[in-house]
Backbone as CSV, one residue per row, in Angstrom:
resi,resn,N_x,N_y,N_z,CA_x,CA_y,CA_z,C_x,C_y,C_z
1,MET,0.828,-1.206,0.000,0.000,0.000,0.000,0.862,1.256,0.000
2,PHE,2.025,1.167,0.675,2.955,2.302,0.734,3.412,2.695,-0.664
3,LEU,3.853,1.705,-1.459,4.333,1.971,-2.810,3.198,2.467,-3.705
4,LEU,2.008,1.882,-3.556,0.858,2.305,-4.356,0.512,3.763,-4.062
5,ALA,0.587,4.150,-2.797,0.280,5.533,-2.410,1.250,6.508,-3.070
6,ILE,2.533,6.141,-3.131,3.534,7.005,-3.761,3.281,7.125,-5.262
7,ILE,2.971,6.000,-5.912,2.711,6.008,-7.355,1.496,6.883,-7.668
8,ILE,0.433,6.727,-6.868,-0.762,7.558,-7.056,-0.414,9.024,-6.855
9,SER,0.395,9.303,-5.843,0.759,10.675,-5.520,1.533,11.347,-6.646
10,PHE,2.661,10.748,-7.065,3.467,11.448,-8.076,2.795,11.453,-9.451
11,THR,1.959,10.436,-9.723,1.235,10.421,-10.994,0.178,11.527,-11.021
12,ALA,-0.558,11.669,-9.925,-1.590,12.708,-9.839,-0.971,14.095,-9.926
13,TYR,0.114,14.314,-9.182,0.798,15.611,-9.229,1.306,15.917,-10.634
14,ALA,1.905,14.921,-11.278,2.493,15.122,-12.603,1.435,15.431,-13.657
15,ILE,0.335,14.676,-13.651,-0.731,14.913,-14.632,-1.353,16.289,-14.418
16,GLN,-1.632,16.612,-13.166,-2.228,17.915,-12.854,-1.319,19.060,-13.278
17,GLY,-0.054,18.983,-12.887,0.887,20.059,-13.203,1.123,20.220,-14.693
18,THR,1.161,19.092,-15.405,1.423,19.140,-16.847,0.223,19.692,-17.612
19,LEU,-0.974,19.201,-17.305,-2.161,19.677,-18.008,-2.458,21.148,-17.721
20,MET,-2.050,21.633,-16.543,-2.259,23.048,-16.228,-1.374,23.957,-17.082
21,ALA,-0.358,23.374,-17.725,0.517,24.167,-18.597,-0.290,24.794,-19.735
22,LYS,-1.338,24.105,-20.202,-2.182,24.650,-21.268,-2.756,25.999,-20.864
23,TYR,-3.242,26.093,-19.633,-3.861,27.334,-19.156,-2.810,28.361,-18.761
24,ALA,-1.687,27.891,-18.215,-0.608,28.808,-17.833,-0.060,29.539,-19.052
25,ARG,-0.099,28.881,-20.215,0.415,29.484,-21.440,-0.615,30.389,-22.113
26,GLN,-1.879,30.289,-21.694,-2.924,31.142,-22.245,-3.072,32.440,-21.461
27,MET,-2.843,32.375,-20.169,-3.065,33.529,-19.294,-1.804,33.848,-18.518
28,ASP,-1.853,34.871,-17.679,-0.693,35.223,-16.864,-0.609,34.296,-15.654
29,GLY,0.570,34.265,-15.018,0.815,33.348,-13.912,-0.106,33.558,-12.726
30,LEU,-0.384,34.822,-12.367,-1.222,35.105,-11.197,-2.661,34.660,-11.434
31,SER,-3.183,34.889,-12.631,-4.546,34.439,-12.937,-4.636,32.922,-12.869
32,THR,-3.590,32.237,-13.320,-3.567,30.778,-13.254,-3.632,30.309,-11.806
33,VAL,-2.903,30.992,-10.923,-2.923,30.640,-9.496,-4.317,30.852,-8.920
34,VAL,-4.987,31.933,-9.310,-6.333,32.228,-8.805,-7.291,31.093,-9.138
35,TYR,-7.301,30.656,-10.399,-8.237,29.608,-10.811,-7.859,28.252,-10.219
36,ARG,-6.558,27.945,-10.194,-6.132,26.661,-9.649,-6.417,26.578,-8.156
37,SER,-5.835,27.501,-7.404,-5.940,27.427,-5.944,-7.323,27.819,-5.452
38,GLY,-8.021,28.662,-6.229,-9.397,28.989,-5.860,-10.277,27.753,-5.880
39,SER,-10.072,26.886,-6.868,-10.854,25.649,-6.939,-10.475,24.677,-5.825
40,LEU,-9.211,24.734,-5.394,-8.752,23.811,-4.353,-9.349,24.122,-2.982
41,ILE,-9.856,25.332,-2.808,-10.532,25.674,-1.554,-11.660,24.681,-1.293
42,PHE,-12.302,24.226,-2.360,-13.432,23.296,-2.240,-13.008,21.839,-2.439
43,THR,-12.159,21.587,-3.444,-11.829,20.196,-3.755,-10.878,19.564,-2.738
44,MET,-10.194,20.381,-1.951,-9.267,19.834,-0.954,-9.921,19.638,0.417
45,LEU,-11.179,20.008,0.537,-11.875,19.876,1.819,-11.841,18.468,2.423
46,PRO,-11.896,17.402,1.611,-11.854,16.049,2.199,-10.638,15.783,3.077
47,LEU,-9.548,16.540,2.899,-8.374,16.352,3.759,-8.709,16.559,5.231
48,LEU,-9.662,17.459,5.495,-9.997,17.782,6.887,-10.732,16.638,7.584
49,PHE,-11.264,15.677,6.819,-11.930,14.529,7.439,-10.939,13.664,8.212
50,PHE,-9.657,13.794,7.891,-8.628,13.000,8.557,-8.052,13.708,9.793
51,ALA,-8.591,14.888,10.100,-8.111,15.666,11.248,-9.211,15.793,12.293
52,SER,-8.815,15.987,13.533,-9.786,16.189,14.612,-10.199,17.659,14.667
53,TRP,-11.324,17.933,15.361,-11.764,19.324,15.503,-10.729,20.139,16.263
54,ALA,-10.076,19.522,17.204,-9.050,20.230,17.976,-7.903,20.667,17.066
55,GLU,-7.521,19.805,16.140,-6.448,20.138,15.209,-6.886,21.242,14.245
56,ILE,-8.137,21.171,13.774,-8.635,22.205,12.863,-8.688,23.556,13.564
57,ARG,-9.190,23.571,14.796,-9.227,24.837,15.562,-7.825,25.321,15.883
58,GLY,-6.909,24.371,16.011,-5.544,24.719,16.391,-4.792,25.515,15.344
59,ILE,-5.301,25.572,14.114,-4.607,26.317,13.058,-4.497,27.791,13.414
60,SER,-5.408,28.280,14.284,-5.370,29.698,14.687,-4.087,30.022,15.456
61,ASP,-3.487,29.010,16.091,-2.246,29.234,16.834,-1.041,29.393,15.905
62,TYR,-1.243,29.037,14.650,-0.145,29.107,13.676,-0.523,30.001,12.488
63,TRP,-1.355,31.022,12.770,-1.857,31.876,11.686,-0.722,32.598,10.963
64,LEU,0.319,32.995,11.682,1.417,33.718,11.046,2.190,32.813,10.101
65,GLU,2.566,31.627,10.594,3.356,30.705,9.770,2.576,30.244,8.534
66,ILE,1.304,29.879,8.696,0.530,29.376,7.554,0.216,30.511,6.579
67,SER,0.102,31.743,7.098,-0.125,32.895,6.216,1.125,33.190,5.394
68,LEU,2.287,33.115,6.028,3.541,33.319,5.298,3.732,32.225,4.246
69,ALA,3.339,30.990,4.599,3.422,29.895,3.634,2.512,30.168,2.440
70,GLY,1.325,30.698,2.705,0.369,30.977,1.645,0.805,32.093,0.718
71,ILE,1.247,33.207,1.281,1.596,34.368,0.456,2.855,34.114,-0.365
72,THR,3.833,33.414,0.215,5.041,33.105,-0.556,4.731,32.102,-1.667
73,ALA,3.791,31.187,-1.407,3.413,30.216,-2.434,2.713,30.894,-3.611
74,VAL,1.962,31.962,-3.340,1.318,32.709,-4.432,2.379,33.253,-5.378
75,VAL,3.398,33.885,-4.814,4.472,34.465,-5.623,5.224,33.373,-6.383
76,GLY,5.605,32.325,-5.652,6.360,31.242,-6.277,5.568,30.524,-7.361
77,SER,4.293,30.276,-7.107,3.455,29.577,-8.086,3.230,30.422,-9.332
78,ALA,3.024,31.731,-9.140,2.815,32.624,-10.284,4.050,32.636,-11.187
79,LEU,5.230,32.697,-10.586,6.469,32.665,-11.369,6.636,31.313,-12.064
80,SER,6.272,30.241,-11.367,6.399,28.902,-11.924,5.493,28.727,-13.142
81,PHE,4.246,29.156,-13.024,3.324,29.051,-14.159,3.783,29.924,-15.328
82,TYR,4.302,31.100,-15.021,4.770,31.991,-16.082,5.938,31.378,-16.845
83,SER,6.797,30.636,-16.144,7.975,30.033,-16.777,7.586,28.993,-17.826
84,MET,6.372,28.444,-17.728,5.936,27.418,-18.674,5.747,27.952,-20.083
85,LYS,5.698,29.261,-20.231,5.558,29.861,-21.552,6.854,29.755,-22.355
86,PHE,7.972,29.523,-21.673,9.277,29.626,-22.308,10.029,28.310,-22.459
87,MET,9.533,27.240,-21.859,10.266,25.982,-21.883,9.310,24.796,-21.806
88,PRO,9.734,23.640,-22.336,8.899,22.439,-22.247,8.636,22.052,-20.800
89,VAL,7.502,21.413,-20.567,7.122,21.031,-19.202,8.175,20.136,-18.558
90,GLY,8.665,19.146,-19.296,9.642,18.215,-18.739,10.920,18.892,-18.296
91,ILE,11.422,19.816,-19.115,12.641,20.554,-18.766,12.395,21.450,-17.565
92,LYS,11.250,22.093,-17.552,10.898,22.965,-16.424,10.839,22.176,-15.122
93,ASN,10.230,20.978,-15.167,10.065,20.176,-13.955,11.389,19.646,-13.419
94,ILE,12.279,19.207,-14.311,13.555,18.675,-13.823,14.395,19.783,-13.207
95,PHE,14.359,20.990,-13.793,15.105,22.097,-13.193,14.473,22.542,-11.870
96,SER,13.153,22.417,-11.769,12.501,22.709,-10.491,12.983,21.747,-9.417
97,LYS,13.130,20.460,-9.783,13.630,19.458,-8.840,15.056,19.775,-8.408
98,ILE,15.887,20.151,-9.381,17.289,20.458,-9.082,17.379,21.623,-8.098
99,ILE,16.743,22.725,-8.466,16.822,23.936,-7.643,16.200,23.698,-6.280
100,GLY,15.055,23.001,-6.258,14.400,22.719,-4.984,15.262,21.879,-4.060
101,THR,15.922,20.869,-4.607,16.783,19.988,-3.806,17.993,20.744,-3.253
102,LEU,18.662,21.504,-4.127,19.838,22.260,-3.693,19.453,23.333,-2.681
103,TRP,18.321,23.979,-2.892,17.871,25.033,-1.978,17.514,24.455,-0.612
104,ALA,16.944,23.238,-0.599,16.617,22.588,0.671,17.884,22.341,1.488
105,ILE,18.958,21.958,0.803,20.240,21.740,1.489,20.768,23.053,2.057
106,VAL,20.650,24.116,1.278,21.106,25.438,1.727,20.275,25.919,2.912
107,LEU,18.942,25.725,2.846,18.078,26.123,3.963,18.418,25.342,5.233
108,GLY,18.720,24.051,5.053,19.123,23.248,6.206,20.395,23.780,6.834
109,PHE,21.318,24.253,6.000,22.575,24.832,6.485,22.331,26.158,7.208
110,LEU,21.441,26.992,6.655,21.208,28.328,7.203,20.361,28.319,8.471
111,PHE,19.288,27.492,8.489,18.327,27.548,9.584,18.458,26.419,10.596
112,PHE,18.980,25.278,10.162,19.076,24.137,11.074,20.516,23.743,11.372
113,HIS,21.464,24.573,10.890,22.894,24.358,11.144,23.355,22.966,10.713
114,GLU,22.747,22.473,9.612,23.149,21.184,9.055,24.344,21.412,8.120
115,SER,25.471,20.849,8.469,26.682,21.074,7.677,26.577,20.407,6.307
116,ILE,27.189,21.035,5.321,27.241,20.476,3.975,28.512,19.637,3.869
117,THR,28.342,18.338,3.686,29.490,17.432,3.660,30.218,17.524,2.321
118,LEU,31.417,16.958,2.298,32.200,16.931,1.062,31.455,16.150,-0.024
119,THR,30.826,15.036,0.371,30.062,14.236,-0.595,28.929,15.051,-1.194
120,GLN,28.205,15.799,-0.347,27.121,16.638,-0.841,27.644,17.707,-1.792
121,ALA,28.771,18.319,-1.425,29.343,19.374,-2.258,29.723,18.837,-3.641
122,VAL,30.329,17.645,-3.667,30.723,17.029,-4.945,29.483,16.699,-5.779
123,LEU,28.478,16.108,-5.134,27.248,15.752,-5.846,26.524,16.994,-6.353
124,MET,26.505,18.055,-5.544,25.868,19.308,-5.962,26.571,19.879,-7.193
125,ALA,27.895,19.801,-7.208,28.667,20.296,-8.355,28.362,19.474,-9.607
126,LEU,28.279,18.146,-9.444,27.973,17.277,-10.582,26.558,17.528,-11.115
127,VAL,25.617,17.756,-10.205,24.242,18.057,-10.615,24.183,19.369,-11.379
128,LEU,24.919,20.363,-10.914,24.943,21.659,-11.599,25.568,21.533,-12.993
129,ILE,26.610,20.729,-13.108,27.250,20.514,-14.414,26.272,19.820,-15.369
130,ALA,25.592,18.777,-14.876,24.614,18.071,-15.704,23.466,19.001,-16.090
131,GLY,23.067,19.862,-15.148,22.013,20.831,-15.442,22.424,21.804,-16.526
132,TYR,23.677,22.233,-16.465,24.195,23.144,-17.496,24.209,22.453,-18.863
133,MET,24.637,21.193,-18.892,24.670,20.451,-20.152,23.255,20.292,-20.731
134,LEU,22.281,20.055,-19.856,20.900,19.941,-20.317,20.410,21.274,-20.888
135,SER,20.813,22.368,-20.259,20.364,23.693,-20.718,20.904,24.030,-22.105
136,ARG,21.971,23.367,-22.513,22.558,23.617,-23.819,21.785,22.920,-24.949
137,GLU,20.936,21.957,-24.567,20.126,21.253,-25.564,18.892,22.094,-25.889
138,LYS,18.675,22.400,-27.137,17.608,23.312,-27.531,16.417,22.574,-28.140
139,ASN,15.234,23.132,-27.882,14.010,22.686,-28.541,13.416,23.872,-29.287
140,ASP,12.641,23.588,-30.310,11.989,24.664,-31.060,10.535,24.277,-31.288
141,PHE,9.691,24.611,-30.302,8.274,24.283,-30.392,7.478,25.543,-30.741
142,ASP,6.561,25.412,-31.668,5.798,26.567,-32.142,4.919,27.196,-31.063
143,HIS,4.474,26.393,-30.090,3.562,26.916,-29.071,4.307,27.559,-27.898
144,LEU,5.654,27.596,-27.941,6.442,28.195,-26.875,7.250,29.392,-27.389
145,ASP,7.652,30.263,-26.451,8.546,31.363,-26.807,9.980,30.880,-26.988
146,ASN,10.263,29.659,-26.482,11.584,29.022,-26.637,12.727,29.898,-26.141
147,ASN,12.483,30.578,-25.034,13.530,31.372,-24.377,13.915,30.631,-23.101
148,LEU,14.773,29.610,-23.260,15.090,28.707,-22.150,15.669,29.437,-20.955
149,TRP,16.585,30.362,-21.180,17.239,31.030,-20.063,16.282,31.903,-19.269
150,LYS,15.321,32.533,-19.944,14.305,33.300,-19.222,13.460,32.367,-18.370
151,GLY,13.123,31.203,-18.946,12.375,30.206,-18.193,13.144,29.697,-16.993
152,LEU,14.463,29.520,-17.161,15.295,29.042,-16.053,15.389,30.071,-14.932
153,VAL,15.505,31.326,-15.291,15.568,32.386,-14.271,14.264,32.434,-13.476
154,LEU,13.142,32.370,-14.184,11.840,32.369,-13.516,11.687,31.143,-12.621
155,THR,12.135,29.982,-13.121,12.063,28.752,-12.334,12.940,28.844,-11.093
156,PHE,14.124,29.438,-11.248,15.033,29.594,-10.117,14.376,30.404,-9.001
157,PHE,13.851,31.568,-9.334,13.253,32.421,-8.306,11.970,31.805,-7.744
158,SER,11.211,31.096,-8.596,9.984,30.459,-8.104,10.314,29.402,-7.057
159,GLN,11.368,28.619,-7.298,11.739,27.566,-6.356,12.344,28.106,-5.066
160,ILE,13.046,29.229,-5.168,13.579,29.868,-3.965,12.440,30.303,-3.056
161,VAL,11.424,30.939,-3.650,10.283,31.419,-2.866,9.440,30.253,-2.361
162,VAL,9.192,29.270,-3.233,8.406,28.098,-2.831,9.129,27.321,-1.723
163,GLY,10.460,27.315,-1.761,11.226,26.652,-0.706,10.942,27.250,0.661
164,VAL,10.816,28.576,0.702,10.468,29.262,1.952,9.057,28.866,2.383
165,SER,8.152,28.777,1.404,6.770,28.381,1.692,6.727,26.979,2.283
166,PHE,7.473,26.046,1.692,7.516,24.676,2.193,8.093,24.614,3.611
167,TYR,9.026,25.501,3.893,9.616,25.538,5.237,8.536,25.825,6.281
168,TYR,7.699,26.837,6.008,6.658,27.221,6.970,5.541,26.186,7.058
169,VAL,5.098,25.655,5.901,4.006,24.686,5.951,4.490,23.375,6.567
170,SER,5.757,23.033,6.387,6.310,21.830,7.012,6.349,21.988,8.530
171,TYR,6.663,23.196,8.975,6.691,23.475,10.414,5.302,23.271,11.019
172,VAL,4.275,23.840,10.384,2.907,23.698,10.885,2.466,22.236,10.817
173,SER,2.879,21.547,9.761,2.527,20.141,9.596,3.076,19.297,10.731
174,ARG,4.334,19.564,11.107,4.962,18.803,12.198,4.352,19.148,13.550
175,GLU,4.057,20.422,13.760,3.573,20.876,15.063,2.087,20.608,15.283
176,LEU,1.298,20.573,14.206,-0.151,20.456,14.345,-0.694,19.199,13.661
177,SER,-0.847,19.255,12.341,-1.381,18.130,11.571,-1.058,18.341,10.093
178,PRO,-0.542,17.339,9.405,-0.236,17.499,7.979,-1.484,17.754,7.145
179,TYR,-2.623,17.170,7.556,-3.862,17.345,6.796,-4.411,18.763,6.951
180,VAL,-4.381,19.274,8.167,-4.854,20.644,8.416,-3.927,21.646,7.747
181,ALA,-2.624,21.426,7.896,-1.650,22.336,7.280,-1.793,22.326,5.762
182,GLY,-1.951,21.123,5.177,-2.075,21.008,3.730,-3.302,21.715,3.193
183,TYR,-4.440,21.542,3.870,-5.668,22.194,3.386,-5.591,23.715,3.497
184,PHE,-5.257,24.219,4.679,-5.266,25.667,4.874,-4.167,26.357,4.062
185,TRP,-3.095,25.638,3.799,-2.052,26.182,2.924,-2.602,26.412,1.526
186,GLU,-3.213,25.383,0.950,-3.776,25.504,-0.395,-4.902,26.535,-0.430
187,ALA,-5.744,26.539,0.610,-6.861,27.481,0.656,-6.362,28.922,0.732
188,LEU,-5.352,29.162,1.550,-4.829,30.523,1.691,-4.110,30.996,0.428
189,ILE,-3.512,30.060,-0.313,-2.908,30.435,-1.599,-3.987,31.036,-2.496
190,GLY,-5.140,30.362,-2.554,-6.240,30.859,-3.363,-6.782,32.177,-2.867
191,ILE,-6.969,32.300,-1.550,-7.523,33.532,-0.971,-6.577,34.709,-1.189
192,PHE,-5.290,34.502,-0.920,-4.323,35.594,-1.116,-4.207,35.982,-2.590
193,ALA,-4.265,34.991,-3.472,-4.181,35.278,-4.906,-5.375,36.116,-5.356
194,ILE,-6.568,35.787,-4.856,-7.773,36.555,-5.192,-7.655,37.989,-4.690
195,ILE,-7.137,38.169,-3.477,-6.970,39.516,-2.909,-5.980,40.322,-3.736
196,ILE,-4.860,39.707,-4.110,-3.843,40.410,-4.900,-4.397,40.819,-6.264
197,VAL,-5.156,39.902,-6.879,-5.738,40.211,-8.193,-6.751,41.344,-8.082
198,ALA,-7.492,41.389,-6.973,-8.502,42.436,-6.790,-7.868,43.830,-6.767
199,PHE,-6.660,43.935,-6.224,-5.967,45.225,-6.151,-4.975,45.426,-7.287
200,ARG,-4.842,44.412,-8.140,-3.844,44.467,-9.203,-3.998,45.667,-10.139
201,PRO,-5.223,46.063,-10.527,-5.362,47.217,-11.424,-4.763,48.510,-10.862
202,LEU,-4.594,48.570,-9.550,-4.063,49.773,-8.926,-2.553,49.913,-9.092
203,TYR,-1.870,48.760,-9.254,-0.401,48.859,-9.316,0.201,48.466,-10.666
204,ASP,-0.520,47.721,-11.516,0.045,47.472,-12.848,-0.993,47.550,-13.970
205,GLY,-2.212,47.916,-13.616,-3.237,48.139,-14.626,-3.847,46.890,-15.225
206,LYS,-3.410,45.699,-14.787,-3.920,44.453,-15.354,-5.054,43.902,-14.496
207,LYS,-5.934,43.151,-15.147,-7.051,42.523,-14.457,-6.951,41.002,-14.572
208,LEU,-7.832,40.334,-13.854,-7.889,38.879,-13.910,-8.239,38.429,-15.321
209,TYR,-7.496,37.478,-15.835,-7.791,36.909,-17.151,-9.139,36.202,-17.071
210,LYS,-10.067,36.569,-17.931,-11.428,36.039,-17.872,-11.540,34.726,-18.649
211,ILE,-12.192,33.765,-18.027,-12.497,32.503,-18.691,-13.959,32.164,-18.420
212,SER,-14.512,31.252,-19.200,-15.901,30.844,-19.010,-16.014,29.923,-17.795
213,PHE,-17.228,29.791,-17.281,-17.451,28.902,-16.145,-17.126,27.465,-16.523
214,ARG,-17.366,27.118,-17.781,-17.051,25.771,-18.265,-15.550,25.507,-18.200
215,GLU,-14.754,26.510,-18.590,-13.302,26.359,-18.528,-12.831,26.261,-17.080
216,PHE,-13.489,27.024,-16.198,-13.130,26.957,-14.779,-13.389,25.554,-14.231
217,LEU,-14.499,24.951,-14.648,-14.801,23.591,-14.187,-13.766,22.595,-14.691
218,LYS,-13.262,22.825,-15.920,-12.200,21.960,-16.444,-10.943,22.086,-15.591
219,ILE,-10.592,23.336,-15.240,-9.423,23.571,-14.384,-9.630,22.914,-13.024
220,ALA,-10.833,23.083,-12.465,-11.132,22.477,-11.158,-11.009,20.962,-11.221
221,GLY,-11.456,20.377,-12.341,-11.351,18.930,-12.496,-9.911,18.462,-12.550
222,ILE,-9.091,19.194,-13.303,-7.674,18.857,-13.398,-6.993,19.001,-12.031
223,CYS,-7.291,20.121,-11.366,-6.620,20.410,-10.090,-7.116,19.538,-8.945
224,SER,-8.284,18.908,-9.120,-8.772,18.014,-8.073,-7.841,16.825,-7.877
225,LEU,-6.988,16.561,-8.902,-5.991,15.495,-8.763,-5.003,15.793,-7.635
226,THR,-4.905,17.092,-7.270,-4.016,17.475,-6.163,-4.418,16.773,-4.878
227,LEU,-5.723,16.533,-4.707,-6.203,15.827,-3.515,-5.575,14.444,-3.423
228,PHE,-5.515,13.736,-4.554,-4.914,12.397,-4.571,-3.395,12.493,-4.404
229,GLY,-2.802,13.543,-4.995,-1.361,13.736,-4.853,-0.969,13.982,-3.415
230,THR,-1.665,14.922,-2.782,-1.366,15.268,-1.389,-1.742,14.128,-0.447
231,GLY,-2.926,13.548,-0.673,-3.367,12.445,0.187,-2.431,11.253,0.117
232,GLY,-2.003,10.901,-1.103,-1.081,9.779,-1.271,0.263,10.050,-0.623
233,PHE,0.748,11.277,-0.776,2.044,11.629,-0.191,1.982,11.577,1.334
234,LEU,0.924,12.155,1.923,0.811,12.161,3.381,0.650,10.743,3.930
235,TYR,-0.085,9.896,3.202,-0.220,8.493,3.634,1.145,7.800,3.616
236,ALA,1.897,8.032,2.530,3.206,7.388,2.397,4.161,7.855,3.491
237,VAL,4.142,9.157,3.782,5.028,9.712,4.810,4.685,9.148,6.184
238,ASN,3.379,8.976,6.454,2.947,8.500,7.766,3.044,6.990,7.927
239,HIS,3.213,6.253,6.810,3.255,4.793,6.886,4.539,4.194,6.317
240,GLY,5.493,5.040,5.997,6.738,4.518,5.436,7.906,5.442,5.710
241,ASN,8.989,5.205,5.029,10.215,5.974,5.217,10.131,7.292,4.448
242,TYR,10.382,8.406,5.151,10.258,9.730,4.537,11.266,9.926,3.411
243,ALA,12.510,9.497,3.629,13.550,9.673,2.615,13.221,8.892,1.351
244,ILE,12.773,7.632,1.525,12.414,6.811,0.366,11.232,7.430,-0.377
245,THR,10.272,7.971,0.380,9.118,8.629,-0.236,9.563,9.780,-1.128
246,ASN,10.447,10.623,-0.619,10.922,11.767,-1.392,11.687,11.333,-2.639
247,VAL,12.468,10.273,-2.506,13.235,9.771,-3.656,12.286,9.262,-4.745
248,LEU,11.314,8.437,-4.347,10.391,7.858,-5.326,9.487,8.909,-5.965
249,MET,9.258,10.024,-5.273,8.428,11.088,-5.825,9.054,11.714,-7.074
250,ASN,10.354,11.444,-7.290,11.002,11.938,-8.514,10.441,11.279,-9.766
251,GLY,9.659,10.225,-9.574,8.992,9.590,-10.706,8.072,10.548,-11.442
252,SER,7.653,11.619,-10.767,6.770,12.611,-11.393,7.429,13.258,-12.610
253,VAL,8.771,13.345,-12.612,9.486,13.947,-13.748,9.207,13.156,-15.018
254,PHE,9.302,11.835,-14.940,9.104,10.991,-16.125,7.643,10.971,-16.564
255,VAL,6.721,10.985,-15.594,5.297,11.015,-15.941,4.958,12.315,-16.650
256,SER,5.476,13.427,-16.139,5.175,14.729,-16.750,5.725,14.816,-18.170
257,ILE,6.903,14.233,-18.404,7.483,14.249,-19.754,6.616,13.450,-20.717
258,LEU,6.141,12.292,-20.258,5.285,11.458,-21.108,3.942,12.134,-21.397
259,VAL,3.346,12.753,-20.374,2.063,13.442,-20.569,2.232,14.619,-21.525
260,ALA,3.315,15.395,-21.347,3.568,16.539,-22.226,3.848,16.088,-23.659
261,HIS,4.478,14.918,-23.785,4.778,14.381,-25.120,3.488,14.153,-25.912
262,TYR,2.483,13.566,-25.246,1.233,13.247,-25.940,0.237,14.411,-25.937
263,ALA,0.261,15.239,-24.886,-0.703,16.345,-24.808,-0.270,17.567,-25.618
264,PHE,1.055,17.849,-25.617,1.546,19.065,-26.278,2.592,18.788,-27.358
265,HIS,2.857,17.499,-27.620,3.857,17.096,-28.613,5.250,17.654,-28.277
266,GLU,5.568,17.679,-26.991,6.879,18.153,-26.535,7.805,16.938,-26.379
267,LYS,8.382,16.530,-27.486,9.241,15.353,-27.514,10.668,15.727,-27.121
268,MET,11.209,14.990,-26.143,12.577,15.211,-25.721,13.542,14.488,-26.667
269,THR,14.707,15.065,-26.887,15.724,14.423,-27.704,16.440,13.345,-26.886
270,LYS,17.191,12.487,-27.555,17.936,11.436,-26.850,18.934,12.030,-25.865
271,ARG,19.599,13.112,-26.274,20.586,13.746,-25.387,19.894,14.354,-24.167
272,GLN,18.719,14.913,-24.367,17.980,15.452,-23.227,17.584,14.342,-22.263
273,TRP,17.151,13.208,-22.793,16.801,12.078,-21.932,18.009,11.618,-21.111
274,ILE,19.169,11.588,-21.735,20.387,11.167,-21.029,20.666,12.089,-19.847
275,TRP,20.606,13.408,-20.079,20.901,14.360,-19.010,19.794,14.380,-17.960
276,ILE,18.551,14.178,-18.370,17.451,14.133,-17.407,17.610,12.938,-16.475
277,ILE,17.923,11.774,-17.030,18.142,10.577,-16.203,19.333,10.790,-15.269
278,ALA,20.408,11.395,-15.801,21.591,11.673,-14.972,21.234,12.601,-13.813
279,LEU,20.388,13.584,-14.079,19.997,14.536,-13.033,19.119,13.887,-11.976
280,VAL,18.207,13.033,-12.392,17.368,12.329,-11.419,18.227,11.438,-10.528
281,VAL,19.203,10.750,-11.135,20.137,9.932,-10.348,20.909,10.810,-9.365
282,GLY,21.326,11.989,-9.829,22.049,12.920,-8.958,21.206,13.399,-7.800
283,ILE,19.929,13.700,-8.070,19.021,14.150,-7.011,18.801,13.044,-5.987
284,VAL,18.625,11.803,-6.478,18.469,10.658,-5.576,19.726,10.476,-4.732
285,ALA,20.895,10.606,-5.366,22.166,10.452,-4.647,22.304,11.490,-3.543
286,LEU,21.834,12.711,-3.798,21.902,13.757,-2.769,21.071,13.390,-1.550
287,ASN,19.971,12.697,-1.767,19.135,12.261,-0.654,19.800,11.163,0.171
288,TYR,20.775,10.476,-0.440,21.488,9.402,0.255,22.986,9.707,0.330
289,SER,23.314,10.974,0.425,24.726,11.383,0.422,25.507,10.789,1.585
290,GLN,24.891,10.692,2.771,25.598,10.148,3.928,25.878,8.668,3.740
291,GLU,24.910,7.924,3.213,25.098,6.496,2.960,26.196,6.275,1.913
292,ILE,26.226,7.145,0.901,27.261,7.037,-0.135,28.638,7.307,0.462
293,ALA,28.712,8.333,1.325,29.986,8.667,1.971,30.477,7.520,2.836
294,ASP,29.554,6.892,3.586,29.923,5.754,4.443,30.409,4.569,3.601
295,PHE,29.752,4.331,2.469,30.132,3.230,1.589,31.531,3.452,1.010
296,VAL,31.793,4.676,0.558,33.106,5.005,0.018,34.188,4.863,1.085
297,ALA,33.850,5.294,2.313,34.820,5.214,3.426,35.189,3.763,3.711
298,ARG,34.205,2.861,3.636,34.488,1.438,3.894,35.375,0.854,2.793
299,LEU,35.190,1.319,1.569,36.026,0.838,0.473,37.477,1.293,0.628
300,ILE,37.630,2.514,1.118,38.980,3.065,1.299,39.647,2.418,2.499
């Protein structure tokens, strides 16, 4: 059941994230966040069935942390959706994994005084080199602006901000309840995004991108997969090894590439596949850097 939960989780996340690229490329990033997270206010409600009333009421004790998680996620998500206009979904997702993993190590060093080992430093350097080699491989798709470096810059800043958001929501999850933290995090992303859009004409003259109610229902249907993604992940974390769960969640990269291949005809080249596989191996190795260091030490 543990493995099935992980497969359901990364598959649901990958399909949802990939199919949302269609809408992210039609509208601006903030409008995409409004429709996505606005729908999750309702579709994520079942998560609260797994929490007690005491835990739900307890969210008021963490209003600052969950609010910071929500507002930073709005910024990070808007940048992430905007980056999809410039690069294929698969390339965007693998670079998100790279930046997110490296940033998590840096945050651990800055806030939890977790030292960066020599093995981690070497692996981080190898991952960055592989990432650079992947960035040199070009695609030319008619439905994209094909400005890879602009997409990479947007992805970099989105992951930095989202990393801060994950820090706060993880704190609330550990202290209170993962189900309560997960729901109110997603709900507040939608609420804050709606508030920002309401005042947006005052600071940049833009308004919410208008779509039909039918299109909104399509978005809500796609984003409802987040419930299975989050539910599967939380089940796996609570019933299995956290490190193994995080490693296996990298399967979402391959699912997203396959979905984008058939949905948007974004076919990766052989060289891109080689570097993508190398990067996933590198990310997995970073999660087991201490075990690798111990193994090497025994050989020496």
